[in-house]
C-alpha positions, 0 to 999 in steps of 0.5 A: 880175246881182247880187240888187238891188231893182228898180222892180218891188219898189217900183212906179213911183208911189213913184218918180214921187211922189218925183221930181216936185218936182224936175221929173223925169218918170218914164216906165215902158217895157214889160218887154223894151223898149229903155230910151231914154237908158240910158248903161250899157244895159239894164236901167239907167235912162235920161235924156233931158231931164227924163224918167227912163226905167225898166222893171220890172227897172231897179235902184232904185239906177240909177233914183235915181242917174240922178235924182240926176244930173238934180237935181245938174246945172244948167239948161243941162245939163238942156236938152241932156241926152241919155244922158250926165249928164256932170259932174266927180268932186265932182259924181259924189260928190254924186250918190252921196250924194244917191241914198243920201238919196233911198233913205230915201223908198222903202219897203223900201229905205232907206240900208242896202239902198241901200248894199248894192245899190251894193256888189253892183252894183260901185260903188267907194269908198275905204273899201271900201263905200258905207256906210263912205264915206257915214258916214265919208268923204263930207263933200265930197259933203255940202258940194257939195250944200249949195253947189250945190243949197241949195234941194233939199228932202230927202224926209221922213226923210232 
């Protein structure tokens, strides 16, 4: 597994405080326990309804990615959310953009580290890296967020 920041590096309370305003409850499961709602399998974060499941070895990029899916989806999809966040390609781009924005609120992470972790984990972008995409090719993602989630308040510093 690539070397990326995990929940153990920041602690669960930081994530809880960040995601609480979005109506998302962060549930930490014990080390080695199955992660409910994980689409990709452990140690990836899981989504069931308004609960984001993580464990200490869950990569922070995974937790923020799944949280961004929840934030970006409409209420009808949230009501039946069970593992698969669904959505289309424009929404997925917005999710990736939002996860990078959210990383600014995690001490020790920030945009540069989030992008490096996304690259290490295997996210792929047209320009070859998450940072290049974020800086030079993500206008569609920003526009999607402005159109679909205008009330989302970015954390301070984003």
